[in-house]
C-alpha positions as protocol buffer text, in pm:
chain_id: "A"
residue {
  index: 1
  type: MET
  ca { x: -1765 y: 615 z: 1816 }
}
residue {
  index: 2
  type: SER
  ca { x: -1944 y: 868 z: 1598 }
}
residue {
  index: 3
  type: GLU
  ca { x: -2313 y: 937 z: 1642 }
}
residue {
  index: 4
  type: ARG
  ca { x: -2544 y: 879 z: 1347 }
}
residue {
  index: 5
  type: ARG
  ca { x: -2716 y: 1184 z: 1214 }
}
residue {
  index: 6
  type: LYS
  ca { x: -3023 y: 1225 z: 997 }
}
residue {
  index: 7
  type: LEU
  ca { x: -2923 y: 1301 z: 639 }
}
residue {
  index: 8
  type: THR
  ca { x: -3087 y: 1579 z: 444 }
}
residue {
  index: 9
  type: ARG
  ca { x: -3255 y: 1496 z: 114 }
}
residue {
  index: 10
  type: GLU
  ca { x: -2963 y: 1664 z: -64 }
}
residue {
  index: 11
  type: GLU
  ca { x: -2710 y: 1449 z: 123 }
}
residue {
  index: 12
  type: ARG
  ca { x: -2907 y: 1133 z: 40 }
}
residue {
  index: 13
  type: GLN
  ca { x: -2910 y: 1239 z: -325 }
}
residue {
  index: 14
  type: THR
  ca { x: -2532 y: 1295 z: -313 }
}
residue {
  index: 15
  type: VAL
  ca { x: -2483 y: 942 z: -179 }
}
residue {
  index: 16
  type: LEU
  ca { x: -2719 y: 796 z: -442 }
}
residue {
  index: 17
  type: ASP
  ca { x: -2541 y: 984 z: -722 }
}
residue {
  index: 18
  type: ARG
  ca { x: -2197 y: 857 z: -613 }
}
residue {
  index: 19
  type: PHE
  ca { x: -2242 y: 548 z: -833 }
}
residue {
  index: 20
  type: CYS
  ca { x: -2506 y: 682 z: -1074 }
}
residue {
  index: 21
  type: GLY
  ca { x: -2799 y: 546 z: -876 }
}
residue {
  index: 22
  type: ARG
  ca { x: -2657 y: 198 z: -831 }
}
residue {
  index: 23
  type: CYS
  ca { x: -2585 y: -12 z: -524 }
}
residue {
  index: 24
  type: ALA
  ca { x: -2213 y: 17 z: -449 }
}
residue {
  index: 25
  type: TYR
  ca { x: -2194 y: -357 z: -384 }
}
residue {
  index: 26
  type: CYS
  ca { x: -2410 y: -548 z: -635 }
}
residue {
  index: 27
  type: GLY
  ca { x: -2460 y: -272 z: -893 }
}
residue {
  index: 28
  type: LYS
  ca { x: -2841 y: -294 z: -890 }
}
residue {
  index: 29
  type: GLN
  ca { x: -3015 y: 26 z: -1003 }
}
residue {
  index: 30
  type: ILE
  ca { x: -3193 y: 181 z: -702 }
}
residue {
  index: 31
  type: THR
  ca { x: -3424 y: 475 z: -653 }
}
residue {
  index: 32
  type: MET
  ca { x: -3418 y: 733 z: -377 }
}
residue {
  index: 33
  type: GLN
  ca { x: -3701 y: 541 z: -207 }
}
residue {
  index: 34
  type: GLU
  ca { x: -3502 y: 216 z: -222 }
}
residue {
  index: 35
  type: LEU
  ca { x: -3177 y: 377 z: -108 }
}
residue {
  index: 36
  type: ASN
  ca { x: -3014 y: 243 z: 205 }
}
residue {
  index: 37
  type: VAL
  ca { x: -2713 y: 450 z: 307 }
}
residue {
  index: 38
  type: ASP
  ca { x: -2431 y: 221 z: 419 }
}
residue {
  index: 39
  type: HIS
  ca { x: -2116 y: 318 z: 603 }
}
residue {
  index: 40
  type: LEU
  ca { x: -1827 y: 159 z: 413 }
}
residue {
  index: 41
  type: VAL
  ca { x: -1632 y: 150 z: 740 }
}
residue {
  index: 42
  type: PRO
  ca { x: -1900 y: 69 z: 998 }
}
residue {
  index: 43
  type: ILE
  ca { x: -1949 y: 321 z: 1276 }
}
residue {
  index: 44
  type: ARG
  ca { x: -1909 y: 35 z: 1527 }
}
residue {
  index: 45
  type: LYS
  ca { x: -1561 y: -23 z: 1383 }
}
residue {
  index: 46
  type: GLY
  ca { x: -1446 y: 337 z: 1396 }
}
residue {
  index: 47
  type: GLY
  ca { x: -1599 y: 467 z: 1073 }
}
residue {
  index: 48
  type: GLU
  ca { x: -1718 y: 824 z: 1062 }
}
residue {
  index: 49
  type: ASP
  ca { x: -2071 y: 940 z: 992 }
}
residue {
  index: 50
  type: MET
  ca { x: -1947 y: 1157 z: 705 }
}
residue {
  index: 51
  type: LEU
  ca { x: -2048 y: 1159 z: 339 }
}
residue {
  index: 52
  type: TYR
  ca { x: -1712 y: 1021 z: 222 }
}
residue {
  index: 53
  type: ASN
  ca { x: -1783 y: 704 z: 426 }
}
residue {
  index: 54
  type: MET
  ca { x: -2141 y: 663 z: 298 }
}
residue {
  index: 55
  type: TYR
  ca { x: -2218 y: 441 z: 1 }
}
residue {
  index: 56
  type: PRO
  ca { x: -2548 y: 375 z: -173 }
}
residue {
  index: 57
  type: SER
  ca { x: -2681 y: 29 z: -105 }
}
residue {
  index: 58
  type: CYS
  ca { x: -2985 y: -180 z: -191 }
}
residue {
  index: 59
  type: ARG
  ca { x: -3172 y: -327 z: 104 }
}
residue {
  index: 60
  type: SER
  ca { x: -3037 y: -680 z: 46 }
}
residue {
  index: 61
  type: CYS
  ca { x: -2672 y: -575 z: 42 }
}
residue {
  index: 62
  type: ASN
  ca { x: -2715 y: -338 z: 335 }
}
residue {
  index: 63
  type: GLN
  ca { x: -2879 y: -606 z: 548 }
}
residue {
  index: 64
  type: ALA
  ca { x: -2620 y: -868 z: 451 }
}
residue {
  index: 65
  type: LYS
  ca { x: -2324 y: -636 z: 514 }
}
residue {
  index: 66
  type: SER
  ca { x: -2467 y: -517 z: 846 }
}
residue {
  index: 67
  type: THR
  ca { x: -2165 y: -418 z: 1060 }
}
residue {
  index: 68
  type: LEU
  ca { x: -1909 y: -613 z: 857 }
}
residue {
  index: 69
  type: ASP
  ca { x: -1613 y: -425 z: 716 }
}
residue {
  index: 70
  type: ILE
  ca { x: -1553 y: -457 z: 342 }
}
residue {
  index: 71
  type: GLU
  ca { x: -1314 y: -753 z: 368 }
}
residue {
  index: 72
  type: GLN
  ca { x: -1549 y: -941 z: 602 }
}
residue {
  index: 73
  type: PHE
  ca { x: -1836 y: -873 z: 361 }
}
residue {
  index: 74
  type: ARG
  ca { x: -1624 y: -993 z: 68 }
}
residue {
  index: 75
  type: GLU
  ca { x: -1553 y: -1319 z: 256 }
}
residue {
  index: 76
  type: PHE
  ca { x: -1924 y: -1354 z: 340 }
}
residue {
  index: 77
  type: VAL
  ca { x: -2018 y: -1322 z: -29 }
}
residue {
  index: 78
  type: GLN
  ca { x: -1727 y: -1543 z: -143 }
}
residue {
  index: 79
  type: THR
  ca { x: -1843 y: -1827 z: 83 }
}
residue {
  index: 80
  type: ALA
  ca { x: -2217 y: -1797 z: 9 }
}
residue {
  index: 81
  type: TYR
  ca { x: -2214 y: -2094 z: -228 }
}
residue {
  index: 82
  type: GLN
  ca { x: -2059 y: -2321 z: 33 }
}
residue {
  index: 83
  type: ARG
  ca { x: -2312 y: -2212 z: 297 }
}
residue {
  index: 84
  type: ALA
  ca { x: -2602 y: -2254 z: 55 }
}
residue {
  index: 85
  type: LYS
  ca { x: -2490 y: -2609 z: -33 }
}
residue {
  index: 86
  type: GLN
  ca { x: -2583 y: -2711 z: 320 }
}
residue {
  index: 87
  type: LYS
  ca { x: -2952 y: -2636 z: 252 }
}
residue {
  index: 88
  type: PRO
  ca { x: -3174 y: -2918 z: 114 }
}
residue {
  index: 89
  type: PHE
  ca { x: -3337 y: -2703 z: -155 }
}
residue {
  index: 90
  type: PHE
  ca { x: -2997 y: -2596 z: -283 }
}
residue {
  index: 91
  type: ARG
  ca { x: -2867 y: -2954 z: -298 }
}
residue {
  index: 92
  type: ILE
  ca { x: -3163 y: -3042 z: -520 }
}
residue {
  index: 93
  type: ALA
  ca { x: -3104 y: -2740 z: -746 }
}
residue {
  index: 94
  type: ASP
  ca { x: -2734 y: -2826 z: -762 }
}
residue {
  index: 95
  type: ALA
  ca { x: -2811 y: -3188 z: -851 }
}
residue {
  index: 96
  type: VAL
  ca { x: -3021 y: -3082 z: -1150 }
}
residue {
  index: 97
  type: GLY
  ca { x: -2761 y: -2833 z: -1272 }
}
residue {
  index: 98
  type: ARG
  ca { x: -2932 y: -2509 z: -1167 }
}
residue {
  index: 99
  type: THR
  ca { x: -2635 y: -2370 z: -973 }
}
residue {
  index: 100
  type: CYS
  ca { x: -2269 y: -2308 z: -1036 }
}
residue {
  index: 101
  type: GLU
  ca { x: -1971 y: -2213 z: -824 }
}
residue {
  index: 102
  type: ARG
  ca { x: -1726 y: -1954 z: -948 }
}
residue {
  index: 103
  type: GLU
  ca { x: -1362 y: -1942 z: -856 }
}
residue {
  index: 104
  type: THR
  ca { x: -1320 y: -1573 z: -937 }
}
residue {
  index: 105
  type: PRO
  ca { x: -1260 y: -1338 z: -644 }
}
residue {
  index: 106
  type: VAL
  ca { x: -1547 y: -1117 z: -532 }
}
residue {
  index: 107
  type: ARG
  ca { x: -1523 y: -763 z: -670 }
}
residue {
  index: 108
  type: PHE
  ca { x: -1794 y: -522 z: -569 }
}
residue {
  index: 109
  type: TYR
  ca { x: -1952 y: -280 z: -815 }
}
residue {
  index: 110
  type: PHE
  ca { x: -1769 y: 21 z: -673 }
}
residue {
  index: 111
  type: GLU
  ca { x: -1435 y: -158 z: -721 }
}
residue {
  index: 112
  type: LYS
  ca { x: -1510 y: -230 z: -1086 }
}
residue {
  index: 113
  type: ILE
  ca { x: -1587 y: 130 z: -1181 }
}
residue {
  index: 114
  type: ILE
  ca { x: -1317 y: 313 z: -987 }
}
């Protein structure tokens, strides 16, 4: 397993610029201060601590992805509606028409622009 290293400011900027200052997953515009550097292939799963494996991420996506690989994260996002339906507040919102489920497969921002 690779060791994590501290990135230089220039390396962080390179990661941020990879997708024009947007989160690689949701596409949200992020600043250098908001940047979370995510390993596309998690280090715990054999990913390397190299720039080619580092993607810009917003805090929400980075925390949600955690140590999931990209297919596990896709499944996590794809099933979010079903998990949310179990919560009382969501059932109320659903009952009054404030939610909708989509059948389309999850495609992350970086997959749409490549």
